[in-house]
C-alpha positions as CSV (number, residue, x, y, z in Angstrom):
1,M,0.0,0.1,0.1
2,N,1.6,3.4,-1.1
3,N,1.5,6.5,0.9
4,T,-1.2,8.1,-0.9
5,E,-3.5,5.3,-0.4
6,K,-2.7,5.2,3.4
7,N,-3.4,8.8,3.8
8,D,-6.7,8.6,1.8
9,L,-8.0,5.6,3.9
10,N,-8.6,8.2,6.9
11,P,-12.4,9.3,6.2
12,S,-11.9,12.2,8.7
13,A,-9.4,13.7,6.2
14,G,-12.4,14.2,3.8
15,G,-10.3,13.1,0.8
16,E,-11.4,10.5,-1.9
17,A,-9.2,7.2,-2.5
18,A,-6.7,7.4,-5.1
19,A,-8.2,6.9,-8.5
20,S,-5.7,4.2,-9.8
21,T,-5.4,0.9,-8.3
22,T,-2.0,0.2,-6.8
23,V,-0.5,-2.7,-5.0
24,G,-1.9,-3.6,-1.4
25,N,-4.6,-5.1,0.5
26,Y,-7.7,-3.2,0.2
27,F,-10.4,-5.6,1.7
28,V,-10.5,-5.6,5.5
29,S,-11.2,-9.2,6.6
30,N,-9.9,-8.9,10.3
31,Y,-8.7,-6.7,13.0
32,P,-6.0,-6.0,14.3
33,P,-4.1,-6.3,10.9
34,F,-2.5,-9.6,10.2
35,S,0.9,-7.9,10.1
36,F,0.6,-7.8,13.9
37,W,0.3,-11.5,14.5
38,K,3.4,-13.0,15.5
39,P,5.1,-16.4,15.9
40,E,6.3,-15.5,19.5
41,L,2.7,-15.3,20.5
42,V,1.7,-19.0,19.4
43,Q,1.5,-20.0,23.1
44,D,-1.4,-17.7,23.5
45,A,-3.2,-19.8,21.0
46,Y,-2.4,-23.0,22.8
47,A,-3.5,-21.4,26.0
48,A,-7.1,-20.4,24.4
49,L,-7.4,-24.1,23.2
50,D,-7.0,-25.4,26.7
51,R,-9.8,-23.2,28.0
52,A,-13.4,-23.9,28.2
53,P,-15.4,-22.0,25.7
54,K,-17.6,-19.0,26.5
55,P,-21.2,-20.1,27.0
56,G,-23.3,-19.5,23.9
57,T,-20.4,-19.0,21.5
58,D,-20.9,-20.7,18.0
59,L,-18.4,-23.0,16.6
60,G,-17.4,-23.0,12.9
61,V,-15.0,-25.0,10.7
62,Y,-13.1,-23.4,7.8
63,L,-11.1,-26.0,5.6
64,H,-8.7,-24.5,3.0
65,I,-8.3,-26.6,-0.1
66,P,-5.2,-25.2,-1.8
67,F,-5.4,-27.1,-5.1
68,C,-6.2,-25.3,-8.5
69,R,-6.0,-26.2,-12.2
70,K,-4.4,-22.8,-12.8
71,R,-3.4,-19.8,-10.7
72,C,-5.4,-16.7,-11.4
73,H,-3.3,-13.6,-12.0
74,F,-5.2,-11.8,-9.3
75,C,-5.0,-14.7,-6.7
76,Y,-3.4,-13.8,-3.4
77,F,-4.2,-17.1,-1.6
78,R,-2.0,-20.0,-0.9
79,V,-2.5,-22.5,-3.8
80,Y,-0.8,-25.0,-5.7
81,T,-1.0,-26.2,-9.3
82,D,1.5,-29.1,-9.2
83,K,0.3,-31.5,-6.5
84,N,-0.3,-35.2,-7.6
85,A,-3.0,-37.5,-6.1
86,A,-0.7,-38.7,-3.5
87,A,0.1,-35.2,-2.2
88,I,-3.3,-34.4,-2.2
89,Q,-4.3,-37.6,-0.3
90,G,-1.6,-36.7,2.3
91,Y,-3.0,-33.3,2.7
92,I,-6.5,-34.5,3.4
93,D,-5.0,-37.1,5.9
94,A,-3.3,-34.1,7.5
95,A,-6.4,-31.8,7.7
96,L,-8.3,-34.8,9.2
97,Q,-5.5,-35.2,11.8
98,E,-5.6,-31.4,12.5
99,L,-9.3,-31.5,13.1
100,K,-8.8,-34.7,15.5
101,L,-6.2,-32.8,17.6
102,Y,-8.6,-29.8,17.9
103,S,-11.5,-32.0,18.9
104,E,-9.3,-33.2,21.9
105,K,-9.0,-29.7,23.3
106,A,-10.9,-28.2,26.1
107,F,-12.3,-25.3,23.9
108,I,-14.5,-27.7,22.1
109,G,-16.5,-28.2,25.4
110,G,-18.8,-30.6,23.8
111,R,-19.8,-28.2,21.0
112,K,-20.5,-29.3,17.4
113,P,-20.1,-27.0,14.5
114,S,-23.0,-24.8,13.4
115,F,-21.5,-23.9,10.1
116,V,-18.7,-25.3,7.7
117,Y,-17.0,-23.7,4.9
118,F,-14.8,-25.2,2.3
119,G,-12.6,-22.4,0.6
120,G,-9.8,-22.4,-1.8
121,G,-8.0,-22.6,-3.9
122,T,-10.6,-25.0,-5.4
123,P,-12.5,-27.4,-3.3
124,S,-14.2,-28.7,-6.4
125,Y,-10.9,-29.7,-7.7
126,L,-10.9,-32.7,-5.5
127,S,-12.2,-36.0,-6.9
128,V,-15.5,-37.6,-5.8
129,N,-13.7,-40.3,-3.8
130,Q,-11.4,-37.5,-2.1
131,L,-14.3,-35.4,-1.3
132,Q,-16.2,-38.4,0.3
133,S,-13.2,-39.4,2.2
134,L,-12.7,-35.9,3.6
135,T,-16.3,-35.2,4.6
136,D,-16.9,-38.6,6.1
137,G,-13.7,-38.2,8.1
138,M,-14.7,-34.6,9.3
139,K,-18.2,-35.9,10.3
140,A,-16.8,-38.9,12.2
141,I,-14.7,-36.4,14.4
142,L,-17.0,-33.5,14.9
143,P,-20.7,-34.6,13.7
144,W,-22.5,-32.3,11.4
145,D,-26.0,-33.0,13.0
146,Q,-26.2,-29.4,14.3
147,V,-24.7,-27.7,11.2
148,E,-27.0,-25.1,9.7
149,E,-24.9,-24.1,6.7
150,V,-22.2,-25.8,4.6
151,T,-20.7,-23.5,1.9
152,F,-18.6,-25.0,-0.8
153,E,-16.6,-22.8,-3.3
154,C,-16.4,-24.1,-6.9
155,E,-14.8,-23.3,-10.0
156,P,-17.2,-24.3,-12.8
157,G,-14.9,-26.0,-15.1
158,T,-14.1,-28.7,-12.4
159,L,-17.8,-29.7,-11.8
160,T,-19.1,-32.8,-13.5
161,D,-22.8,-33.9,-13.0
162,H,-21.4,-36.7,-10.9
163,K,-19.4,-34.4,-8.8
164,L,-22.1,-32.0,-8.3
165,K,-24.4,-34.8,-7.1
166,A,-21.7,-35.9,-4.7
167,I,-21.3,-32.6,-3.3
168,R,-25.0,-32.1,-2.7
169,E,-25.2,-35.6,-1.0
170,M,-22.4,-34.7,1.4
171,G,-24.5,-32.0,2.8
172,V,-23.6,-28.8,1.0
173,T,-26.4,-26.2,1.4
174,R,-24.7,-23.1,-0.1
175,L,-22.8,-23.7,-3.4
176,S,-20.7,-20.8,-4.4
177,L,-19.9,-20.5,-8.0
178,G,-16.6,-18.6,-8.8
179,V,-17.9,-17.0,-12.2
180,E,-16.1,-13.8,-12.0
181,N,-17.0,-12.9,-15.5
182,F,-19.0,-14.4,-18.3
183,D,-16.7,-13.4,-21.2
184,D,-14.1,-15.9,-22.3
185,H,-11.5,-13.3,-23.3
186,V,-11.7,-11.7,-20.0
187,L,-11.5,-14.9,-18.1
188,E,-8.5,-16.1,-20.0
189,I,-6.5,-12.8,-19.9
190,N,-7.1,-12.9,-16.0
191,G,-5.8,-16.4,-15.8
192,R,-9.0,-18.2,-15.0
193,A,-9.4,-21.8,-16.0
194,H,-13.1,-22.0,-16.9
195,H,-15.1,-20.8,-19.8
196,S,-18.6,-19.4,-20.2
197,K,-20.1,-22.7,-21.5
198,E,-19.0,-24.4,-18.3
199,I,-20.6,-21.9,-16.1
200,E,-24.0,-22.4,-17.8
201,R,-23.8,-26.4,-17.7
202,A,-22.7,-26.4,-13.9
203,Y,-25.2,-23.9,-12.9
204,A,-28.1,-25.6,-14.7
205,Y,-27.3,-29.0,-13.1
206,A,-27.0,-27.5,-9.6
207,R,-30.4,-26.1,-10.1
208,E,-31.7,-29.5,-11.1
209,L,-30.1,-31.0,-8.0
210,G,-32.0,-28.6,-5.7
211,F,-29.1,-26.9,-3.7
212,P,-30.9,-24.7,-1.1
213,Q,-28.7,-21.8,-2.3
214,V,-26.7,-21.1,-5.2
215,N,-24.4,-18.1,-5.2
216,I,-22.5,-16.4,-8.0
217,D,-19.3,-14.6,-7.7
218,L,-18.5,-11.6,-9.9
219,I,-15.4,-9.3,-10.0
220,A,-15.7,-5.7,-10.8
221,G,-12.6,-4.3,-12.5
222,M,-10.7,-7.2,-14.0
223,V,-7.9,-6.9,-16.4
224,E,-9.5,-5.7,-19.9
225,E,-13.0,-5.6,-18.3
226,T,-15.2,-2.9,-20.1
227,E,-18.2,-1.0,-19.3
228,E,-20.2,-2.9,-22.0
229,N,-18.9,-6.3,-20.6
230,W,-19.7,-5.4,-17.1
231,R,-23.4,-4.5,-18.0
232,A,-23.5,-7.8,-20.0
233,C,-22.3,-9.7,-16.8
234,V,-24.9,-8.1,-14.7
235,S,-27.6,-8.9,-17.3
236,K,-26.5,-12.5,-17.5
237,T,-26.5,-12.9,-13.7
238,I,-30.1,-11.5,-13.3
239,E,-31.2,-13.9,-16.2
240,M,-29.7,-16.9,-14.3
241,S,-31.5,-15.6,-11.1
242,P,-29.1,-17.1,-8.5
243,D,-30.2,-17.1,-4.9
244,S,-27.3,-14.6,-4.0
245,V,-24.8,-12.6,-5.7
246,T,-21.3,-11.6,-4.4
247,I,-19.4,-8.8,-6.0
248,Y,-15.9,-8.0,-5.1
249,Q,-13.7,-5.0,-6.4
250,M,-10.5,-5.9,-7.9
251,E,-7.5,-5.4,-5.6
252,V,-3.9,-6.3,-6.3
253,P,-2.1,-7.6,-3.1
254,Y,1.7,-8.0,-3.2
255,N,1.6,-11.9,-3.9
256,T,-0.2,-11.7,-7.1
257,T,1.0,-12.3,-10.6
258,I,-0.3,-8.9,-11.6
259,F,2.0,-7.3,-9.0
260,Q,5.0,-9.2,-9.9
261,R,4.5,-7.9,-13.7
262,M,4.0,-4.4,-12.3
263,K,7.3,-4.7,-10.4
264,A,9.2,-6.1,-13.3
265,E,7.9,-3.3,-15.6
266,G,8.6,-0.7,-12.9
267,K,4.9,0.2,-12.9
268,L,3.0,1.8,-9.8
269,E,-0.5,1.5,-11.2
270,A,-2.2,-1.8,-11.8
271,P,-3.8,-2.6,-15.2
272,V,-7.3,-2.9,-13.8
273,A,-10.1,-0.4,-13.4
274,D,-9.5,2.5,-11.0
275,W,-11.6,2.8,-7.9
276,D,-14.2,5.3,-9.1
277,T,-14.9,3.0,-11.8
278,K,-15.2,-0.1,-9.8
279,R,-17.6,1.5,-7.3
280,R,-19.6,2.9,-10.2
281,W,-20.0,-0.6,-11.6
282,V,-21.0,-2.2,-8.4
283,A,-23.4,0.7,-7.8
284,Y,-24.8,-0.1,-11.2
285,A,-25.1,-3.9,-10.5
286,F,-26.9,-3.4,-7.1
287,E,-29.3,-1.1,-8.7
288,E,-30.1,-3.6,-11.5
289,L,-30.3,-6.4,-9.0
290,E,-32.6,-4.4,-6.8
291,R,-34.9,-3.7,-10.0
292,A,-35.0,-7.5,-10.3
293,G,-36.2,-8.0,-6.8
294,Y,-32.9,-8.6,-4.9
295,S,-32.0,-6.8,-1.6
296,V,-28.5,-5.6,-0.9
297,G,-27.3,-7.4,2.3
298,S,-23.7,-6.1,2.5
299,A,-21.1,-4.1,0.6
300,Y,-20.5,-7.2,-1.4
301,T,-23.8,-9.2,-1.6
302,A,-27.5,-9.2,-2.9
303,V,-29.9,-11.9,-2.2
304,K,-33.1,-12.8,-3.7
305,N,-35.0,-13.8,-0.5
306,K,-33.6,-12.5,2.9
307,E,-35.1,-15.3,4.7
308,T,-33.5,-18.3,2.8
309,A,-30.4,-16.8,1.2
310,T,-28.2,-16.5,4.4
311,F,-24.4,-16.5,4.9
312,L,-23.9,-17.8,8.4
313,Y,-20.2,-18.1,8.0
314,R,-19.7,-14.3,7.5
315,D,-22.4,-13.3,9.9
316,R,-21.4,-15.4,12.9
317,L,-17.7,-14.8,12.2
318,W,-18.4,-11.0,12.2
319,A,-20.0,-11.6,15.7
320,G,-17.0,-13.3,17.2
321,A,-17.8,-17.0,16.7
322,D,-15.1,-19.4,17.3
323,L,-13.6,-20.9,14.1
324,L,-11.4,-23.9,13.5
325,G,-9.2,-22.8,10.5
326,L,-7.9,-26.1,9.0
327,G,-5.3,-26.4,6.3
328,V,-2.4,-24.6,5.0
329,A,-2.1,-20.7,5.8
330,S,-5.6,-21.1,7.3
331,F,-6.8,-18.5,10.1
332,G,-8.6,-19.5,13.3
333,H,-10.1,-17.7,16.1
334,V,-10.8,-19.2,19.6
335,G,-11.8,-17.7,22.8
336,G,-10.7,-14.2,21.6
337,T,-7.3,-15.3,20.3
338,H,-6.5,-15.3,16.6
339,F,-3.9,-17.5,14.9
340,Q,-2.8,-18.8,11.6
341,N,-1.3,-21.9,10.3
342,Q,2.0,-22.5,8.8
343,H,1.8,-21.0,5.3
344,D,3.7,-23.5,3.2
345,F,2.6,-27.0,2.2
346,D,5.5,-29.2,3.4
347,P,5.9,-27.7,7.1
348,Y,2.0,-27.8,7.3
349,V,1.9,-31.6,6.5
350,A,5.2,-32.3,8.4
351,A,3.9,-30.7,11.8
352,L,0.7,-32.9,11.7
353,G,2.7,-36.0,10.7
354,E,4.6,-35.4,14.0
355,G,1.4,-35.0,15.9
356,R,1.7,-31.2,16.4
357,L,-0.8,-28.4,15.5
358,P,0.5,-26.4,12.6
359,I,0.1,-23.0,14.2
360,Y,2.5,-20.5,12.9
361,R,1.6,-17.0,14.4
362,A,-1.1,-15.6,16.8
363,L,-2.4,-12.6,18.5
364,T,-4.6,-12.1,21.4
365,P,-6.6,-8.6,20.9
366,T,-7.5,-6.4,23.9
367,Q,-11.1,-6.0,24.7
368,D,-11.1,-2.5,22.9
369,E,-9.5,-4.3,19.9
370,R,-12.4,-6.9,19.9
371,L,-14.7,-4.0,19.9
372,I,-13.2,-2.4,16.9
373,R,-13.0,-5.8,15.1
374,E,-16.8,-6.3,15.4
375,L,-17.7,-2.8,14.6
376,V,-15.4,-2.6,11.5
377,L,-16.7,-6.0,10.2
378,Q,-20.3,-5.3,10.9
379,L,-20.3,-2.0,9.4
380,K,-19.7,-3.9,6.0
381,S,-23.4,-5.1,6.3
382,G,-24.4,-1.3,6.1
383,R,-26.2,-1.2,9.3
384,V,-25.2,-1.6,13.0
385,S,-27.1,-1.2,16.2
386,T,-25.6,0.8,19.1
387,E,-27.5,-1.4,21.5
388,Y,-25.6,-4.5,20.4
389,Y,-22.2,-2.9,21.5
390,R,-23.5,-1.5,24.6
391,K,-24.8,-5.0,25.8
392,K,-21.7,-7.0,24.5
393,F,-19.0,-4.4,25.4
394,S,-20.6,-1.9,27.7
395,V,-19.6,0.8,25.3
396,D,-21.4,3.5,23.8
397,I,-19.9,3.5,20.2
398,L,-21.1,6.9,19.2
399,E,-19.0,8.4,22.1
400,R,-16.1,6.1,21.7
401,F,-15.9,6.6,18.0
402,A,-17.2,10.1,17.8
403,A,-14.6,11.5,15.5
404,P,-14.7,8.9,12.6
405,F,-18.4,8.8,12.8
406,K,-18.5,12.5,12.4
407,G,-16.1,12.4,9.6
408,L,-18.3,9.9,7.9
409,V,-21.6,12.0,8.4
410,D,-19.9,15.1,7.3
411,A,-18.7,13.2,4.1
412,G,-22.3,12.3,3.4
413,Y,-21.4,8.5,3.7
414,L,-23.3,7.7,7.0
415,D,-26.6,8.5,8.8
416,I,-27.2,8.1,12.6
417,S,-30.8,7.8,13.8
418,G,-31.4,6.9,17.3
419,E,-29.8,3.4,17.8
420,T,-29.1,2.8,14.3
421,V,-26.0,3.7,12.4
422,R,-26.5,3.2,8.6
423,L,-23.9,3.5,5.6
424,K,-25.5,5.4,2.7
425,R,-24.9,3.5,-0.7
426,E,-21.8,5.7,-1.5
427,G,-20.3,4.7,1.8
428,L,-21.1,1.1,1.4
429,L,-19.5,1.1,-1.9
430,Q,-16.1,2.0,-0.4
431,V,-16.5,0.8,3.1
432,D,-13.2,-0.9,3.4
433,R,-11.1,2.3,2.9
434,L,-13.4,4.1,5.5
435,L,-12.9,1.5,8.2
436,H,-9.2,2.4,8.9
437,G,-10.7,5.7,10.6
438,F,-11.8,3.3,13.4
439,F,-8.4,1.6,13.8
440,L,-6.3,2.4,16.7
441,P,-3.5,4.9,15.7
442,E,-0.7,2.2,15.7
443,H,-2.7,0.0,13.4
444,R,-3.0,2.9,10.7
445,N,-0.6,3.5,7.8
446,V,0.9,0.0,8.1
447,R,1.0,-3.0,6.0
448,Y,-2.1,-5.0,6.4
449,A,-1.2,-8.5,5.8
């Protein structure tokens, strides 16, 4: 993140974000920033695992499947395109061993998961036999009989009718298709492995199988994406009528292929749409989706039916749920302590082969930092209640954060009415840059990850 971006992330300054997209993490997914999580604090994670859970705290499981057919040029996750069947099976065995080790810790306290999320990489890269072995093993360790939602990320080109049927039978309730764009040229130039025909085939069969919820992911601002193309993507999405739509604005973190090319060419600006364009495109998509009967549920999502199209993984994580983060580089959260696994394949598998948890770094936020975490994450939904924070943290957020709230109100991004704080659409479209105004001073103007 360059200095211009860092300064512009403070809403009280009243400035607009830099128009061009430069390198850095834009999306705020946790707090305090990951760069403050340290290997020397790992013992805090072990201590948290050995404590009984706080009554009423939900338990979730996230499993990172780091395998892909190709690495997308904008991808910043830990993924591998060179692992054979034996290595993949070894990884599955390691993940099950990791879950078993966690299941024996005091923090479980007899709880069973209420939500499960398979992320990637590409979970749908696994074969049917691998998927069945994995999920049967997980259920034998921590039964899914209390699970309310199972989300499974898919790359359309990896889905056969047989595999989709197996995914449905293993209990997936929320199928998330990583469409990103419907134009083959845009998909190819951004490094995506699938094509438009594969999207239509996979979606049609998923509908036949009766998944309770099918989500489509789109990305605004991809390389060589145009106004005409974006409008066509929105139109196609509405025509398909998924239960929910997730729209991300393209960012360019340091460990992406796009950044490596920028670095080699000595360029500071990424070859993707600028922030004003991306926000305008998302605004257009939200408006068109609302005309089609959808409701905007967060800075990134629109849902057809708010009663049936849920995202428990997001909502409960934003409210402080415990999360078992399984797999290489995964993030977990237990009893108020955050931690991340070994970020490379071999050390992760080796640790579990030796009967050790593969935790690499950790951080235990203060009570004030926990308050900030829940506030900034829940602001992404577009609306928060002051009563929630008063009951949970004994804090009046309008007093505690008077300055950043005033900055957002004065800038026309936010309204405060009684107990309700509501981001206006213009604020919601750029919420991630505005959240930094709520950070503690030591957490601003630093590298996020």
